[in-house]
N, C-alpha and C positions, 0 to 999 in steps of 0.2 A: 440601411443610409448605404452610400458607394463611396470609402474611406478614399478611393484613388480618385474620386471629382473633387472632394474636399482636401485643400491643398493643406489651408492650416492644422486641420484634426492630423490628419497623415504626419503635418512632419514634427506637432505635438505628441501624440503619438511613439513615432522613430525617437527623438530625445529620447522617451520614454525611457525603451526599451536599451535605448544604446546605454545611457546611465545605471540603467541594472531594478533599474524601479520599480519597470511593470515586473508581475508575478505572477504565481500561479495560472489559473487559468486564462487570464486577460493575456499573459505570456503565450500561453500555445498559440489560442486565438491567431495572434497575430505571426506568430511565425504559420501556423497552419497556412493566412493570406497572406505570407509573404513568398509561400512555398510555390504558389498559383497566380501573383501579379508580382512583372517585374520593376513595374514602381513601388511598390513596396518595398524590396529587396534595396534598391539606389538609395530609396529615404532611408532607410536603416546604415549603409556602406559610409551618405554622408553623412550623419553624427558619431557615425564609427571612428571614421579620419576625423570630425572636427574636437570629437575627442581625449581621440588617443592624444597628443599632442599635449593636452593638461598632463598626461601624466609622466613627462621630460618632468616636469615641476619636486613632484610624489616623488617623496625617499622613498630608499625601497623598506618593502616590508614583509618578514615572516608572514603566512598563511598559516593558520592552528593545524594541527595536525589532525585533527578529522578531514579535514579538505582533500588531505591528502585520502586521505584511506576510504573515506567516497569512491573518491575519483579511480581507484585497485579494485572495491565494489564493482563497479561502475561497468569494467572494462573485465572483470574475470564472469560477471551474466551474461554480459552480451556474452565469450565466446561458447557460456554455456549452456547460453541459449540458440545458438549454431546446429554446435555440437550432438545438444540432445534433438532438433529439431528433425538434422541430417539420419538421427538414425533412427527416428518413427516415423520417416517418410517409407524409408528400407523395410524395418517392423512393417509401414502398412501395406509393402507393398508383396510382403511376403504372403506366402497360402496361410488363412486364418486358420485353427486347430480347432476343435469344438469344445468352447470350456464349459464348466456349471456355471449357470447364473448365480450371481454376487448380489447381494446389497449396493441400493446407489454407493452408499456410505466408504465400501471396498473400494469401489472404481475410484472414490474419488485420491487417493494416495496412485493414482496413473500420473504424474507430473508432464503438463503439457509445455515444455518451453526450457524450466527450473529444473537441476535437484532437487530436492530440502537437503538434503548435506551443503551444499553452494551457498541457499537462501538464508539458513542456521546460519554458517561463519555469518553473511554479509548480516545477520541480523544483530547476533554475537558483536557486531562493531560496532554496529548503529545505537546499543542499547545505550551504554551513556549520554549520552549527549542530549536523546531523550529523557532521562529522567529529570523528576523532579525532587531536589533536596527535602528527604525525610524530613517533618517536622516532628516537634519535641515527643507530642501526644501517640504518634505511630508508633516512633523507639519505646514507649515505653511502654505499651504492649506489645512490643516485639519482640521481644533476649533477639544474641545473634544465635544464628545461627536454626532459629527456630519461625523465621516467615521469609514465604516466599511469591518470587515474581515471577509471571512469565508474559512473553513476549510474540506477536504473528503478528507478522506481511504481505499480506491477501491481495491476490493478485487477481487482475482482471482476464476473460477467455484472451486477451495479444500480450497476458506477460506481464500487464503494466502492473504497478504499483497501486491500489485503487483501494488499500484501507489500512491505516495500523491499526491495531487491538493490544495494549497494553492491561494485565492484572495483578493490583496489588490485594495479594494474601492478606495486610494487616487489617487493606480496606475493607476488603472484601467487595472489589468490585472489578468491571472491567469498561477501560477508558477506553471507545474506537472517535480517527479521525478522518474525515475523508479527504482523501487523496488527490481527487478527482474531482469534486465536487458536479458529481453524476446523480440527474435528481432523480428521486423513489416517484414512479408513477402513480398519479390522482388515486386514490381506491386505493393504494395497494401498502405494505409493508417489506423492510428489510428485518430478516430474523438472523441471529447470529445460535450455530449451534458448534461443539464443542463434542468433537469426535478421535474416540480413544484408535488404540491399536485392534481393539478386540472392544467389541459390546454396542449397542448402538449407540446415538449419537444423542445427545444431552442439550436441551433446548437453556441460549445464554441470556433472552429476552429481542427484542423486537426494536423497531427505528422507525418513526414514522419519517413520514416526510419534512423535511429541511435539518433533522438530528446531522447536523456534518461535525458536532461533538460533544456524542451522547456519551455518559456514564450509568453504563446496566449494574446492578446489584447479580454477584455469582460468588456463593460458599466454595467452600478449597475442595470442597466432594464431586464441584460440579465444573470445575477448569482442569483439576491437579487429571493426571495421566491421559486428558487430551495431545491427542500429537498434529490435532491439525482442527483450525475453527474455520468456519465455511457463511459465506453467510448466502442464504434464499431470498425470490422475491415471492411473500405470498401473501394471500389478501388481507385487509385491510386489519389489524390487532393479529397477527401472526394465524398461527395452527398449535393443537394441545399434540406437546412431545411425545405424548407414544407414540400417532402416526407417523414423525419422522415428518421429514421437508415434502409439502405437494406441489412445489414451484421448481423452477429453475434453481440451481448455485450458479448466483452468478460469481461471488469473489470466493478466494482461497487461499490458505497459506498452513506451511507449518509450526508451531510453535515451539519455541523456547524456554524453557524449566531456567528456572536456578534459588539456591537459598540461597537467604541473608546472612 
C-alpha cells in the first residue's frame, strides 16, 4: 500500500505518531518511511504543530528521574560507540600480527561499538525499572543475601539493543524480551548461550518462531559466572551443548550479576 497516496491513512498515522501512541516496530517503520518521503515528514510536522498548542493548556509536569537517566545513558553510549568505532577502524588499518587461533566464544569478548563497561553501567541504571516486585513466595524461598539475579542487554550486529534477558535465581528462570521484533526464519531457532570468562559456553535453551517474550528454565550453575549471553541462529530445535553453537551469533551482551 502506498501511504503517501492514501491521504486519510497518512493523516491518521501522522496523528498517531505526533500523539506518541505509535510505539515499537510500527513507530520505527514510520520514521524510516518519513526519512524517504517528504509528504510523510510534512504530515508529521503539521500534526506536531497542531498538538503543540495543546501543551500550553497543560500544567508543567516533572518527568520521572528514570527518563533523564535513560537519556544520559543513550548519549553516553552514543559517544562510546563513536570512540570505539574509530579505535576499531584504526586497529583494522594497522598490520595484523600472527595470533594463535582461539575458540569462537573468546572472540565474542571483542566488542563492536560498545565497551562492556559502558553497557554494564547502562544495565545497572536500567535494572530497577525492569524489575517486577518479588512475590511473597519468592521472598520466602530466598532469604536476604542468598538470592541472586542477572541481567543482560543483547546487541545486534549494528549495536542496537535487540533482546533483554533477566535471570532470577529464586525462580531459576531466564526471561527474554524481544526489543526489535525481528522474526526467526522458518525452520530455524534461536539458542541462548551463557559464556563464562573461562571455559566452554553453556546452553540455556531454545527459542522458536514467535517467542517474543520467552521464559527458559536455568539453574544457578548454568548462569553464575557467565560474562556474556549470546543468541545463535541454529537448526530448528537447537544443537547439543557439547558441540557449542553451529550457526552464526546474532546477538550478544555482557551480564551484570547482583546478590539480593
